[in-house]
Every structure is written in C-alpha cells, then in structure tokens.
N, CA and C atoms as a LAMMPS dump frame, in Angstrom:
ITEM: TIMESTEP
0
ITEM: NUMBER OF ATOMS
468
ITEM: BOX BOUNDS ff ff ff
-5.0000000000000000e+02 5.0000000000000000e+02
-5.0000000000000000e+02 5.0000000000000000e+02
-5.0000000000000000e+02 5.0000000000000000e+02
ITEM: ATOMS id mol type element x y z
1 1 1 N -23.692 -405.236 434.389
2 1 2 C -24.615 -406.046 434.978
3 1 3 C -24.24 -406.046 436.327
4 2 1 N -22.875 -406.286 436.596
5 2 2 C -22.522 -406.405 438.268
6 2 3 C -22.161 -405.045 439.234
7 3 1 N -22.578 -404.048 438.175
8 3 2 C -22.344 -402.774 438.99
9 3 3 C -23.768 -402.12 439.448
10 4 1 N -24.787 -402.67 438.975
11 4 2 C -26.173 -402.312 439.529
12 4 3 C -26.614 -403.271 440.798
13 5 1 N -26.952 -402.43 441.288
14 5 2 C -27.658 -402.709 442.577
15 5 3 C -29.368 -402.974 442.471
16 6 1 N -29.683 -403.927 443.106
17 6 2 C -31.453 -404.085 443.341
18 6 3 C -31.729 -403.445 444.627
19 7 1 N -32.61 -403.119 444.739
20 7 2 C -33.359 -402.764 445.913
21 7 3 C -34.267 -404.023 446.202
22 8 1 N -33.905 -404.386 447.697
23 8 2 C -34.455 -405.87 448.216
24 8 3 C -35.499 -405.384 449.372
25 9 1 N -36.706 -405.58 449.503
26 9 2 C -37.581 -405.191 450.191
27 9 3 C -37.232 -406.349 451.415
28 10 1 N -37.775 -405.64 452.753
29 10 2 C -37.468 -406.351 453.843
30 10 3 C -38.533 -407.526 453.904
31 11 1 N -38.088 -408.647 454.554
32 11 2 C -38.887 -409.797 454.647
33 11 3 C -40.299 -409.609 455.678
34 12 1 N -41.415 -409.955 455.357
35 12 2 C -42.535 -409.471 456.232
36 12 3 C -42.105 -409.82 457.627
37 13 1 N -42.818 -409.05 458.57
38 13 2 C -42.832 -409.215 459.99
39 13 3 C -43.483 -410.453 460.542
40 14 1 N -42.939 -410.838 461.444
41 14 2 C -43.591 -412.288 462.291
42 14 3 C -44.778 -411.708 463.026
43 15 1 N -45.891 -412.288 463.191
44 15 2 C -46.654 -411.597 464.445
45 15 3 C -46.51 -413.041 465.407
46 16 1 N -47.347 -412.7 466.582
47 16 2 C -47.378 -413.841 467.447
48 16 3 C -48.036 -414.893 467.416
49 17 1 N -48.965 -415.187 466.281
50 17 2 C -49.47 -416.44 466.007
51 17 3 C -48.504 -417.116 465.264
52 18 1 N -47.548 -416.68 464.603
53 18 2 C -46.746 -417.471 463.763
54 18 3 C -46.967 -417.062 462.23
55 19 1 N -48.2 -416.312 462.033
56 19 2 C -48.339 -415.989 460.347
57 19 3 C -47.447 -414.678 460.162
58 20 1 N -47.148 -414.72 458.726
59 20 2 C -46.725 -413.266 458.68
60 20 3 C -47.894 -412.582 457.536
61 21 1 N -47.354 -411.189 458.116
62 21 2 C -48.167 -410.002 457.491
63 21 3 C -47.843 -409.815 456.159
64 22 1 N -48.807 -409.753 455.123
65 22 2 C -48.632 -409.682 453.992
66 22 3 C -49.707 -408.826 453.543
67 23 1 N -49.192 -408.073 451.932
68 23 2 C -49.875 -407.06 451.631
69 23 3 C -51.069 -407.726 450.594
70 24 1 N -52.132 -407.001 451.222
71 24 2 C -53.322 -407.605 450.456
72 24 3 C -53.988 -406.732 449.79
73 25 1 N -54.504 -406.941 448.374
74 25 2 C -55.265 -406.24 447.774
75 25 3 C -56.823 -405.76 447.562
76 26 1 N -57.568 -405.161 447.423
77 26 2 C -58.882 -404.751 447.465
78 26 3 C -59.701 -405.911 447.413
79 27 1 N -59.598 -407.016 446.817
80 27 2 C -60.23 -408.361 446.823
81 27 3 C -59.677 -409.219 447.775
82 28 1 N -58.923 -408.925 448.538
83 28 2 C -58.243 -410.023 449.431
84 28 3 C -57.182 -410.744 449.063
85 29 1 N -56.916 -411.008 447.975
86 29 2 C -55.658 -411.365 447.375
87 29 3 C -54.385 -411.139 447.881
88 30 1 N -53.244 -411.937 448.201
89 30 2 C -52.036 -411.601 448.671
90 30 3 C -51.266 -410.979 447.262
91 31 1 N -50.561 -409.808 447.239
92 31 2 C -49.835 -409.241 446.383
93 31 3 C -48.649 -409.874 446.359
94 32 1 N -48.016 -410.396 445.607
95 32 2 C -46.612 -410.48 444.922
96 32 3 C -45.912 -410.017 444.08
97 33 1 N -44.483 -409.995 444.327
98 33 2 C -43.609 -409.178 443.526
99 33 3 C -43.153 -409.752 442.384
100 34 1 N -43.128 -409.379 441.368
101 34 2 C -42.552 -409.775 439.791
102 34 3 C -40.9 -409.983 439.926
103 35 1 N -40.703 -410.079 439.017
104 35 2 C -38.915 -410.469 439.069
105 35 3 C -38.275 -409.579 439.328
106 36 1 N -38.493 -408.027 438.88
107 36 2 C -37.852 -406.965 439.016
108 36 3 C -38.294 -405.96 439.94
109 37 1 N -39.302 -405.881 440.184
110 37 2 C -40.081 -405.156 441.056
111 37 3 C -41.571 -405.376 441.443
112 38 1 N -42.194 -404.318 441.641
113 38 2 C -43.629 -404.427 442.309
114 38 3 C -44.43 -403.538 441.29
115 39 1 N -45.388 -404.413 440.34
116 39 2 C -46.232 -403.677 439.174
117 39 3 C -47.295 -403.29 439.728
118 40 1 N -47.753 -402.648 439.324
119 40 2 C -49.342 -402.143 439.655
120 40 3 C -50.331 -401.813 438.329
121 41 1 N -51.307 -402.209 438.397
122 41 2 C -52.285 -402.241 437.328
123 41 3 C -53.454 -400.957 437.517
124 42 1 N -52.955 -399.965 436.392
125 42 2 C -54.25 -398.754 436.605
126 42 3 C -55.311 -399.05 435.12
127 43 1 N -56.386 -399.189 435.719
128 43 2 C -57.314 -399.642 434.849
129 43 3 C -58.368 -398.232 434.67
130 44 1 N -59.059 -398.027 433.426
131 44 2 C -60.074 -397.156 433.072
132 44 3 C -58.948 -395.74 432.702
133 45 1 N -58.145 -396.101 431.998
134 45 2 C -57.331 -395.169 431.625
135 45 3 C -57.795 -394.4 430.323
136 46 1 N -57.942 -393.227 430.033
137 46 2 C -58.733 -392.305 429.129
138 46 3 C -57.962 -392.87 428.049
139 47 1 N -58.485 -393.154 426.688
140 47 2 C -58.024 -393.526 425.539
141 47 3 C -56.982 -392.41 425.269
142 48 1 N -57.216 -391.012 425.302
143 48 2 C -56.29 -389.915 424.833
144 48 3 C -55.073 -389.615 426.024
145 49 1 N -55.09 -390.521 426.934
146 49 2 C -53.981 -390.466 428.234
147 49 3 C -52.357 -390.819 427.325
148 50 1 N -51.383 -390.101 427.821
149 50 2 C -50.26 -390.373 427.505
150 50 3 C -49.46 -390.442 428.623
151 51 1 N -48.233 -391.084 428.468
152 51 2 C -47.097 -391.797 429.379
153 51 3 C -46.815 -390.359 429.961
154 52 1 N -46.69 -389.01 429.844
155 52 2 C -46.542 -388.026 430.37
156 52 3 C -47.758 -387.97 431.597
157 53 1 N -48.811 -388.226 431.399
158 53 2 C -50.03 -387.857 432.118
159 53 3 C -49.77 -388.616 433.02
160 54 1 N -49.37 -389.849 433.038
161 54 2 C -49.249 -390.889 434.08
162 54 3 C -47.886 -390.916 434.754
163 55 1 N -46.863 -390.338 434.259
164 55 2 C -45.968 -389.876 435.08
165 55 3 C -46.094 -389.099 435.85
166 56 1 N -46.62 -388.004 435.552
167 56 2 C -47.12 -386.907 436.287
168 56 3 C -48.166 -387.022 437.655
169 57 1 N -49.199 -387.783 437.483
170 57 2 C -49.862 -388.721 438.236
171 57 3 C -49.379 -389.174 439.518
172 58 1 N -48.523 -390.595 438.985
173 58 2 C -47.903 -391.379 439.828
174 58 3 C -46.34 -391.318 440.17
175 59 1 N -45.761 -390.295 439.557
176 59 2 C -44.522 -390.039 439.986
177 59 3 C -44.143 -389.351 441.364
178 60 1 N -45.376 -389.133 441.828
179 60 2 C -45.235 -388.331 443.28
180 60 3 C -44.982 -389.287 444.594
181 61 1 N -45.412 -390.766 443.953
182 61 2 C -45.257 -391.754 445.013
183 61 3 C -44.037 -392.451 444.845
184 62 1 N -43.134 -392.346 444.283
185 62 2 C -42.019 -393.096 443.942
186 62 3 C -41.321 -393.07 442.514
187 63 1 N -39.899 -393.638 442.397
188 63 2 C -39.581 -393.596 441.321
189 63 3 C -40.04 -394.7 440.493
190 64 1 N -40.669 -394.413 439.371
191 64 2 C -41.452 -395.541 438.181
192 64 3 C -40.121 -395.937 437.232
193 65 1 N -39.837 -397.178 437.842
194 65 2 C -38.614 -397.933 436.85
195 65 3 C -39.194 -398.361 435.403
196 66 1 N -40.566 -398.563 435.319
197 66 2 C -41.097 -398.91 433.871
198 66 3 C -42.67 -398.536 434.047
199 67 1 N -43.073 -398.313 432.863
200 67 2 C -44.414 -397.64 432.453
201 67 3 C -44.768 -398.369 431.363
202 68 1 N -45.68 -399.076 430.952
203 68 2 C -46.231 -399.615 429.885
204 68 3 C -47.837 -399.643 429.636
205 69 1 N -47.993 -398.896 428.341
206 69 2 C -49.247 -398.781 427.797
207 69 3 C -49.69 -399.207 426.547
208 70 1 N -50.686 -400.257 426.716
209 70 2 C -50.833 -400.65 425.335
210 70 3 C -51.646 -400.158 424.672
211 71 1 N -51.448 -400.029 423.159
212 71 2 C -52.194 -399.314 422.212
213 71 3 C -53.009 -399.963 421.516
214 72 1 N -54.228 -399.705 421.048
215 72 2 C -54.809 -400.288 420.064
216 72 3 C -54.251 -400.167 418.824
217 73 1 N -53.999 -401.331 417.953
218 73 2 C -53.348 -401.095 416.758
219 73 3 C -54.344 -400.448 415.346
220 74 1 N -55.371 -400.467 415.379
221 74 2 C -56.127 -399.585 414.595
222 74 3 C -56.291 -398.344 414.555
223 75 1 N -56.93 -397.832 416.096
224 75 2 C -57.065 -396.678 416.312
225 75 3 C -55.689 -395.679 416.726
226 76 1 N -54.756 -396.56 417.718
227 76 2 C -53.697 -395.662 418.1
228 76 3 C -53.865 -395.281 419.36
229 77 1 N -55.062 -395.577 420.052
230 77 2 C -55.345 -394.964 421.364
231 77 3 C -54.984 -396.093 422.338
232 78 1 N -55.139 -395.651 423.501
233 78 2 C -54.691 -396.592 424.446
234 78 3 C -56.021 -397.196 424.678
235 79 1 N -55.664 -398.627 425.251
236 79 2 C -56.474 -399.627 425.294
237 79 3 C -57.398 -399.535 426.43
238 80 1 N -56.876 -398.715 427.537
239 80 2 C -57.682 -398.329 428.918
240 80 3 C -57.068 -398.878 429.875
241 81 1 N -55.693 -399.27 430.272
242 81 2 C -54.906 -399.813 431.291
243 81 3 C -53.544 -399.673 430.916
244 82 1 N -52.83 -399.509 432.278
245 82 2 C -51.324 -399.114 432.314
246 82 3 C -50.738 -400.019 433.243
247 83 1 N -49.377 -400.471 433.251
248 83 2 C -48.777 -401.141 433.816
249 83 3 C -47.515 -400.187 434.607
250 84 1 N -47.396 -400.173 435.925
251 84 2 C -46.309 -399.338 436.007
252 84 3 C -45.468 -400.068 437.432
253 85 1 N -44.237 -400.075 437.046
254 85 2 C -43.256 -400.627 437.951
255 85 3 C -42.568 -399.906 439.119
256 86 1 N -42.401 -400.386 440.244
257 86 2 C -41.801 -399.435 441.145
258 86 3 C -41.112 -400.614 441.696
259 87 1 N -39.857 -400.069 442.219
260 87 2 C -38.792 -400.752 443.18
261 87 3 C -39.348 -401.345 444.135
262 88 1 N -39.672 -400.527 445.027
263 88 2 C -40.026 -401.224 446.703
264 88 3 C -41.774 -401.312 446.79
265 89 1 N -41.997 -402.245 447.564
266 89 2 C -43.242 -402.161 447.855
267 89 3 C -43.818 -401.075 448.497
268 90 1 N -43.359 -400.338 449.239
269 90 2 C -43.667 -399.107 450.056
270 90 3 C -44.088 -398.314 448.776
271 91 1 N -43.598 -398.137 447.636
272 91 2 C -43.711 -396.958 446.805
273 91 3 C -45.139 -397.438 445.957
274 92 1 N -44.796 -398.951 446.007
275 92 2 C -46.333 -399.176 445.205
276 92 3 C -47.394 -398.906 445.835
277 93 1 N -47.454 -399.323 447.136
278 93 2 C -48.347 -399.231 447.841
279 93 3 C -49.118 -397.889 448.294
280 94 1 N -47.796 -396.589 448.366
281 94 2 C -48.46 -395.503 448.501
282 94 3 C -48.989 -395.206 447.172
283 95 1 N -48.695 -395.606 445.776
284 95 2 C -49.072 -395.19 444.705
285 95 3 C -50.527 -395.661 444.749
286 96 1 N -50.8 -397.042 444.927
287 96 2 C -52.071 -397.617 444.977
288 96 3 C -53.149 -397.045 445.916
289 97 1 N -52.987 -396.57 447.303
290 97 2 C -53.492 -396.027 448.389
291 97 3 C -53.779 -394.459 447.868
292 98 1 N -52.824 -393.634 447.068
293 98 2 C -52.972 -392.32 446.875
294 98 3 C -53.701 -391.857 445.356
295 99 1 N -53.556 -392.604 444.51
296 99 2 C -54.418 -392.796 443.344
297 99 3 C -55.352 -393.526 442.662
298 100 1 N -55.668 -394.574 443.946
299 100 2 C -56.943 -395.411 443.672
300 100 3 C -58.121 -394.417 443.646
301 101 1 N -58.997 -394.474 442.332
302 101 2 C -60.293 -393.557 442.781
303 101 3 C -59.915 -391.944 442.351
304 102 1 N -58.875 -391.636 441.636
305 102 2 C -58.507 -390.493 441.279
306 102 3 C -58.888 -390.08 439.827
307 103 1 N -59.364 -388.707 439.478
308 103 2 C -59.371 -388.238 438.501
309 103 3 C -58.098 -388.331 437.274
310 104 1 N -58.498 -388.956 436.286
311 104 2 C -57.175 -388.574 434.998
312 104 3 C -57.815 -388.145 433.678
313 105 1 N -57.831 -387.252 433.722
314 105 2 C -58.249 -386.995 432.129
315 105 3 C -59.815 -387.135 432.321
316 106 1 N -60.32 -386.561 433.259
317 106 2 C -61.706 -386.793 433.56
318 106 3 C -62.489 -388.132 433.665
319 107 1 N -61.471 -389.17 434.073
320 107 2 C -62.089 -390.558 434.115
321 107 3 C -61.372 -391.025 435.542
322 108 1 N -62.492 -391.59 436.219
323 108 2 C -61.794 -392.284 437.77
324 108 3 C -60.958 -393.469 437.36
325 109 1 N -59.767 -393.494 437.612
326 109 2 C -58.751 -394.959 437.445
327 109 3 C -58.711 -395.605 438.881
328 110 1 N -58.62 -396.535 438.422
329 110 2 C -58.298 -397.939 439.788
330 110 3 C -57.083 -398.172 439.344
331 111 1 N -56.4 -398.226 440.907
332 111 2 C -55.205 -398.979 440.732
333 111 3 C -55.119 -400.086 441.918
334 112 1 N -54.311 -401.027 441.5
335 112 2 C -54.056 -402.325 442.395
336 112 3 C -53.036 -403.002 441.795
337 113 1 N -52.518 -403.85 442.949
338 113 2 C -51.48 -404.753 442.193
339 113 3 C -51.796 -405.491 441.153
340 114 1 N -50.656 -405.762 440.283
341 114 2 C -51.182 -406.59 438.946
342 114 3 C -50.827 -407.961 439.385
343 115 1 N -49.975 -408.467 439.876
344 115 2 C -49.497 -409.7 440.294
345 115 3 C -50.039 -410.3 441.822
346 116 1 N -50.646 -410.837 441.803
347 116 2 C -51.429 -411.529 443.213
348 116 3 C -51.468 -413.119 443.379
349 117 1 N -51.333 -413.515 444.708
350 117 2 C -51.691 -414.964 444.814
351 117 3 C -53.19 -415.047 445.372
352 118 1 N -54.16 -415.494 444.823
353 118 2 C -55.562 -415.749 445.222
354 118 3 C -55.774 -416.179 446.428
355 119 1 N -56.518 -415.775 447.523
356 119 2 C -56.554 -416.226 448.796
357 119 3 C -57.137 -417.921 448.681
358 120 1 N -57.191 -418.639 449.562
359 120 2 C -57.272 -420.289 449.53
360 120 3 C -58.909 -420.493 449.414
361 121 1 N -59.665 -421.186 448.577
362 121 2 C -60.815 -421.21 448.885
363 121 3 C -61.119 -422.334 450.125
364 122 1 N -62.547 -422.187 450.396
365 122 2 C -62.859 -423.453 451.366
366 122 3 C -62.225 -424.615 451.579
367 123 1 N -62.147 -425.388 450.23
368 123 2 C -61.868 -426.465 450.304
369 123 3 C -60.4 -426.863 450.215
370 124 1 N -59.781 -425.635 449.888
371 124 2 C -58.147 -426.08 449.931
372 124 3 C -57.422 -425.449 450.956
373 125 1 N -58.34 -424.851 452.096
374 125 2 C -57.554 -424.568 453.385
375 125 3 C -56.835 -425.591 454
376 126 1 N -55.491 -425.107 454.215
377 126 2 C -54.775 -426.295 455.246
378 126 3 C -54.538 -427.564 454.256
379 127 1 N -54.588 -427.698 453.181
380 127 2 C -54.502 -428.985 452.47
381 127 3 C -53.487 -428.385 451.369
382 128 1 N -52.725 -429.205 450.744
383 128 2 C -51.84 -429.207 449.973
384 128 3 C -51.971 -430.349 448.779
385 129 1 N -51.346 -430.205 447.674
386 129 2 C -51.562 -431.193 446.471
387 129 3 C -52.959 -431.664 445.928
388 130 1 N -53.268 -432.805 445.549
389 130 2 C -54.589 -433.233 444.537
390 130 3 C -54.889 -434.113 445.47
391 131 1 N -54.79 -434.436 446.823
392 131 2 C -55.539 -435.692 447.441
393 131 3 C -56.987 -435.273 447.604
394 132 1 N -57.441 -436.741 448.125
395 132 2 C -59.03 -436.569 448.325
396 132 3 C -59.913 -436.599 446.965
397 133 1 N -60.787 -435.772 446.865
398 133 2 C -61.796 -436.184 445.935
399 133 3 C -61.37 -435.051 444.594
400 134 1 N -61.481 -435.65 443.74
401 134 2 C -60.907 -434.627 442.149
402 134 3 C -62.257 -433.63 442.191
403 135 1 N -61.766 -432.682 441.292
404 135 2 C -63.242 -431.443 441.099
405 135 3 C -64.466 -432.399 440.456
406 136 1 N -64.129 -433.124 439.788
407 136 2 C -65.443 -433.637 439.068
408 136 3 C -66.399 -434.549 440.476
409 137 1 N -65.753 -434.495 441.567
410 137 2 C -66.613 -435.353 442.512
411 137 3 C -66.257 -437.028 442.386
412 138 1 N -65.269 -437.086 441.637
413 138 2 C -65.101 -438.842 441.248
414 138 3 C -63.815 -439.171 442.391
415 139 1 N -64.075 -440.009 442.954
416 139 2 C -62.797 -440.728 443.378
417 139 3 C -61.743 -441.624 442.707
418 140 1 N -60.56 -441.372 442.999
419 140 2 C -59.588 -442.086 442.244
420 140 3 C -59.703 -443.619 442.103
421 141 1 N -59.562 -444.038 441.141
422 141 2 C -59.677 -445.865 441.189
423 141 3 C -58.549 -446.346 441.779
424 142 1 N -59.073 -447.197 442.457
425 142 2 C -57.908 -448.322 443.312
426 142 3 C -57.381 -449.183 442.339
427 143 1 N -56.358 -449.732 442.733
428 143 2 C -55.084 -450.746 442.01
429 143 3 C -56.005 -452.217 442.092
430 144 1 N -55.636 -453.317 441.262
431 144 2 C -56.083 -454.429 441.892
432 144 3 C -55.452 -455.184 442.654
433 145 1 N -56.144 -455.527 443.454
434 145 2 C -55.595 -456.83 444.816
435 145 3 C -54.66 -457.577 444.176
436 146 1 N -53.696 -457.96 444.73
437 146 2 C -52.729 -459.073 444.432
438 146 3 C -53.273 -460.094 444.112
439 147 1 N -54.413 -460.698 444.766
440 147 2 C -54.839 -462.006 444.657
441 147 3 C -55.889 -462.086 443.806
442 148 1 N -56.521 -460.723 443.256
443 148 2 C -57.444 -460.998 442.076
444 148 3 C -58.652 -460.735 442.542
445 149 1 N -58.832 -460.563 443.811
446 149 2 C -60.207 -460.721 444.164
447 149 3 C -60.525 -458.994 444.226
448 150 1 N -61.972 -459.024 444.079
449 150 2 C -62.502 -457.688 444.157
450 150 3 C -62.865 -456.824 445.571
451 151 1 N -62.675 -455.929 445.447
452 151 2 C -63.045 -455.087 446.887
453 151 3 C -64.748 -455.155 447.393
454 152 1 N -64.607 -456.047 448.428
455 152 2 C -66.065 -456.445 448.975
456 152 3 C -67.037 -455.245 449.188
457 153 1 N -66.512 -453.993 449.061
458 153 2 C -67.227 -452.947 449.574
459 153 3 C -67.905 -452.48 448.216
460 154 1 N -67.531 -452.967 446.785
461 154 2 C -68.1 -452.327 445.678
462 154 3 C -68.555 -454.167 445.152
463 155 1 N -69.671 -453.67 445.024
464 155 2 C -70.712 -455.046 444.567
465 155 3 C -71.17 -454.616 443.259
466 156 1 N -70.185 -454.32 442.118
467 156 2 C -70.647 -453.61 440.86
468 156 3 C -70.573 -454.662 439.714
C-alpha cells in the first residue's frame, strides 16, 4: 500500500476577486471529489449495455479506475445507470463534455458528476450555521429572566 502513488489534483486557481474557480455541473452545483477519485454518473444506459460498451465509449477520455453498473436482480439487465471513476478532474471533465448526449446502443446517455455540493439558496448566502428564524418560521424560545419577570414585548 505504501508503494502506490495517488494522483493529486492541483488546487483551484485564485481569481482577482478572491473567490476560487470551481468546476460546476450542468445544474450549477459545485462538483466535488470522492475519496479516491472523480466519479461521473451516466444515466439512460441501455438495459443490454455491457461494461465493455462503456469502456469503449469512455476509455478515450482517460484511464477508468473503476466502473460500476447495477443490475436488476429479477431480470439481470442494467438498471439504467453506471458510475465511472477517473483519477483526475481533467479526465472526468473530458468524459462529461465528450460523452454527454451521445448515443450508446441507440439511447442518448446523459453524463455529469456524481458528487456535488449544491449552490447556496437565497436564504443561506453569506450565512453559516442555524441562526435566525428556523425553517418553520418560528423563532427560538428565550430563557427566562433571572428576576422572574416576563419580557414586556410579549403580552401573552
């Protein structure tokens, strides 16, 4: 295990405004690396597709470290999606850009990153934690005052 070397991606470049450039998916979410590599999700895979078909289509974009196709237990056919792992972000991006919306056994496959960090929603931008109003619109309860008096703003 100590003899193996792991490919390490370079950190993102800094732009002039101080933010980092991050790889984004087609939906705007930020792509993130898994523990061992960059995993892409291939959807709309034909039920009779084989691992060799996927190796042939995606092998041109880089060295595939791992390929996983789930099979239906009852029928034995592919469930319609596959996961492929590449060592580097560059290979994964090339596979996404090159194979997205291409034909595989007469079906158009969609390709994107499997692991993403979603973009912040309008209510979460610039904030961290759980401060403020809870999801239900209810504020947090206040602790009673030390002198035992009620808060004057509340006349309940």
